[in-house]
Every structure is written in structure tokens, then in C-alpha cells.
C-alpha positions in Angstrom: 52.4 1.0 -76.4 48.8 1.1 -77.7 47.4 1.1 -74.1 49.8 4.0 -73.1 48.8 6.0 -76.2 45.1 5.4 -75.4 45.6 6.7 -71.8 47.5 9.8 -73.1 44.7 10.5 -75.6 42.2 10.4 -72.8 44.1 12.9 -70.8 44.5 15.2 -73.7 40.9 14.9 -74.7 39.8 15.8 -71.1 41.9 19.0 -71.3 40.7 20.0 -74.7 37.1 19.4 -73.7 37.2 21.7 -70.7 34.1 23.7 -70.0 33.3 26.0 -67.0 30.3 24.5 -65.3 28.0 26.9 -63.4 25.0 24.6 -62.8 25.3 21.5 -60.6 23.1 18.6 -59.6 22.5 17.6 -56.0 24.6 14.4 -56.4 27.4 14.4 -53.8 31.0 14.0 -54.6 32.6 11.0 -52.9 35.4 11.3 -50.5 37.4 9.0 -52.7 37.1 11.3 -55.7 37.9 14.3 -53.6 41.0 12.5 -52.3 42.1 11.8 -55.9 41.6 15.5 -56.9 43.7 16.7 -53.9 46.5 14.2 -54.5 46.6 15.2 -58.1 46.9 18.9 -57.1 49.7 17.9 -54.7 51.5 16.1 -57.4 52.0 19.3 -59.4 55.5 20.7 -59.7 56.5 23.6 -57.4 59.4 26.0 -57.0 62.3 24.3 -55.2 59.8 21.6 -54.1 58.5 24.2 -51.6 54.9 23.0 -52.2 53.6 26.5 -51.5 49.9 25.6 -51.9 47.2 24.9 -49.3 43.7 23.8 -50.3 40.7 24.2 -48.0 37.5 22.2 -48.7 34.2 23.9 -47.9 31.2 21.6 -47.8 29.0 23.3 -45.2 26.0 24.9 -47.0 25.9 28.0 -44.7 29.6 28.6 -45.2 29.3 28.2 -49.0 26.4 30.6 -49.0 28.5 33.2 -47.1 31.4 32.7 -49.5 29.1 33.0 -52.5 28.0 36.4 -51.2 31.5 37.6 -50.6 32.6 36.5 -54.1 29.9 38.6 -55.8 26.8 36.4 -55.3 28.0 33.6 -57.6 25.3 31.1 -57.0 27.3 28.1 -58.3 29.3 28.2 -55.1 26.1 27.3 -53.3 25.0 24.7 -55.9 28.3 22.9 -56.1 28.6 20.3 -53.2 32.3 21.1 -52.8 34.1 24.5 -52.9 37.8 24.4 -52.7 39.9 27.5 -51.8 43.4 27.5 -53.1 45.9 29.5 -51.1 49.5 30.5 -51.7 51.1 29.4 -48.4 54.4 30.4 -47.0 53.4 29.8 -43.4 54.9 26.3 -43.7 58.2 27.9 -45.0 58.2 30.2 -41.9 57.7 27.1 -39.7 60.6 25.4 -41.5 62.8 28.4 -40.9 61.9 28.5 -37.2 62.7 24.8 -36.9 66.2 25.5 -38.4 66.8 28.6 -36.3 66.7 30.9 -39.4 64.8 34.2 -39.7 62.2 34.2 -42.4 62.8 37.3 -44.6 61.8 36.1 -48.0 58.4 37.8 -47.9 60.3 41.1 -48.4 61.0 39.9 -52.0 58.0 40.5 -54.4 59.1 37.5 -56.4 57.6 35.4 -53.6 54.1 36.4 -54.8 54.9 35.1 -58.3 56.2 31.9 -56.8 53.0 31.4 -54.7 50.5 32.3 -57.5 52.3 30.2 -60.1 52.3 27.2 -57.8 48.6 27.7 -57.1 47.9 27.9 -60.8 49.7 24.7 -61.6 48.0 22.9 -58.8 44.6 24.3 -59.8 45.1 23.0 -63.4 45.9 19.5 -62.1 42.8 19.6 -59.8 40.6 20.6 -62.8 41.9 17.9 -65.1 41.6 15.2 -62.3 38.0 16.3 -61.5 36.9 16.3 -65.1 38.5 12.9 -65.8 36.2 11.6 -63.0 33.2 13.0 -64.8 32.9 16.1 -62.5 32.5 19.7 -63.6 34.4 22.6 -62.3 34.7 26.4 -62.5 37.4 28.5 -60.9 36.3 31.5 -58.8 38.7 34.5 -58.9 35.9 36.5 -57.2 37.1 35.5 -53.8 39.7 38.3 -54.1 36.8 40.8 -54.0 36.6 40.1 -50.2 40.1 38.7 -49.3 40.1 40.0 -45.8 36.7 38.3 -45.0 38.0 35.1 -46.6 41.1 35.2 -44.4 38.9 35.6 -41.3 36.5 32.8 -42.3 39.3 30.4 -43.1 41.4 31.4 -40.2 44.5 32.0 -42.4 47.7 32.8 -40.6 50.3 35.3 -41.7 52.0 34.5 -45.0 49.0 32.7 -46.4 46.7 34.4 -49.0 43.5 33.1 -50.8 44.1 33.2 -54.5 41.2 31.4 -56.2 38.3 29.1 -55.5 37.1 26.0 -57.4 33.6 24.7 -57.6 33.4 20.9 -58.0 30.3 18.8 -58.6 28.2 16.9 -61.2 27.0 19.1 -64.0 23.2 19.6 -64.4 23.9 21.0 -67.9 26.8 21.0 -70.3 27.5 24.3 -72.0 29.1 24.6 -75.4 32.8 24.9 -75.7 34.0 28.5 -75.5 36.4 29.2 -78.5 40.0 30.0 -77.8 42.2 32.5 -79.6 44.0 31.2 -82.6 47.3 29.5 -81.8 49.2 32.2 -83.8 48.1 34.8 -81.2 49.4 33.0 -78.2 52.3 30.8 -79.4 55.3 32.7 -80.6 58.7 31.3 -81.7 62.0 32.8 -80.5 60.6 36.3 -79.8 57.3 38.0 -79.0 55.2 38.8 -82.0 53.5 42.2 -81.3 51.4 42.5 -84.5 48.5 40.1 -83.7 45.7 42.4 -84.9 44.6 40.2 -87.8 44.5 37.1 -85.7 42.3 39.0 -83.1 40.1 40.4 -85.8 39.4 36.9 -87.1 38.7 35.7 -83.6 36.3 38.5 -83.0 33.9 37.1 -85.6 34.3 33.6 -84.2 33.5 34.9 -80.7 30.3 36.6 -81.9 29.0 33.5 -83.5 30.0 31.2 -80.6 28.5 33.3 -77.9 25.1 34.2 -79.4 22.3 33.6 -77.0 24.6 33.6 -73.9 24.1 36.2 -71.2 27.3 38.0 -72.0 27.4 37.0 -75.7 26.9 38.7 -79.0 29.9 41.0 -78.6 33.4 40.7 -80.0 36.2 39.4 -77.8 37.9 42.8 -77.9 34.8 44.6 -76.8 34.3 42.3 -73.9 37.9 42.5 -72.7 38.1 46.3 -73.1 34.9 46.8 -71.3 35.9 44.5 -68.5 39.3 46.1 -67.9 38.0 49.7 -68.1 35.3 48.9 -65.5 35.8 51.0 -62.4 34.4 48.2 -60.3 37.4 46.0 -61.3 40.0 48.8 -61.5 39.1 50.8 -58.4 36.5 49.1 -56.3 35.8 45.4 -56.7 39.3 44.2 -55.8 40.4 47.2 -53.8 41.5 45.2 -50.7 44.0 43.0 -52.4 46.9 45.4 -51.5 45.6 45.6 -47.9 45.4 41.8 -47.8 49.0 41.5 -48.9 50.2 44.0 -46.3 48.2 42.3 -43.5 49.5 38.9 -44.4 53.1 40.0 -44.4 53.9 40.4 -48.1 54.3 44.1 -48.4 56.6 45.0 -45.5 59.0 47.9 -46.1 62.7 47.1 -46.1 63.3 50.5 -44.5 
């Protein structure tokens, strides 16, 4: 029992110690460690065991450089020796339907997008925990959705497959401080949703200011940072403008009429 508790504590400690790593050393990641990470991602639960996730590994420096540019010039994609692209994948489901002589119509239901992105999120979490338990650093890259059509072309994605997020993996060259999280009372509610969380967020604003001093985007309150990000025309109108076009191109926004 003691050994089991120790193993559990190690897993929990790994999750509670998570940091986003944006600076990597040149030390390569072994194929054995990459295999463990992928198998851990595959072990994640999925809707009806549909396993709606495909992971594409990018090691080629030129391809990582191009993907970095398309994701908003995030240089850690270049520095990290491995860049994984997590896709919501219903191409395999379409193939399964064809093998059974059934027409694939599920993409007409918008719930399919929730299914795919939830499955990707769970698999991504498993991959991050596995990588960090091996002494590696990670940072998810949502910026790939800035250029989804180009990513689809680069990765040769078929219909019913969409790129959702990337993940840099490598050995950290520096370990940043932990970023504080909102108080539990702001995110964990019992029985019903608690709308009045203003006091909890006010308290967290002060914690955020102190914890982020000296950082590039630090010194502001959490509410200032969030409000400014979500009002930004680049995010709202420009930066991710082709997501809708991508969904239509990949077969997820077909009209029922």
C-alpha cells in the first residue's frame, strides 16, 4: 500500500508542478520516451471508445520553422526537438462506416465538434503528464488555429480531420516560476453554479500582480489581462478568422438543407 501511495503522490505532484516551458535545450528526446507519451495519450478515455484523436509528430527543423511562422512566430516550436499536432479525427469513423456499408452523416451534428475537441483535450492532458513525469517540458500551442488551412495542407489532413492544438516537447533550458491559479472557490461549485465570484477574483487579481512581476506580460491584474485579450480585434476578428472556413472545408459545417 505504501508503494502504491508513493506512486500516486508522484503523479499528483507532477500535475501540481506543471509549468509551460518556452525555452528548450538541444538535448534530443528519445524514441522510447516519445512512444511512452503517445501510448499515454492513446490510453485516455474517449466518447464511445471512438478514439477520435490523431497525433502527428514533427521533428524536421524546416517544417517546425514553417509551423512556427504560421502559429504567430512562436520560437519555442523551433527550439523544441519535437512538435506534436493533436487533431480531432473522424476520418477513421467515416472509414468504419464505409466498411459496414453505412453512410457517414454524423458531421451534420455540431455535437461532433465537442466530442472531438474534448477527446483531444483529454489526450493532450495525458501526454503532458507523461512527458513531465519523464523530466521533459511542454507547452500547448493553440496558435496553430491562426492558420488552420495551411496546417491542413502541410499535414495532408483528409476530410473530417481538423488540427486543434500543438504541443512542444523537449528538455527545459530554464524553469519558470509556477503561475498561480484561481482560488478553488471560483472554479469548483457544489450542486449549482455560483455566479457571484467577484470577491474571489478581486483577491486573485492581487496574487496575479505579485506573481507575474518581471514577466513580459506581467504586472497587470488577471481581469485586465483577460479583458484585453478577449477584446483584441486580432483574436475576435482577424487572428483566428479561418476557423469557420476550416470547419466547412473539412466537412463539419454542411447544411442539412
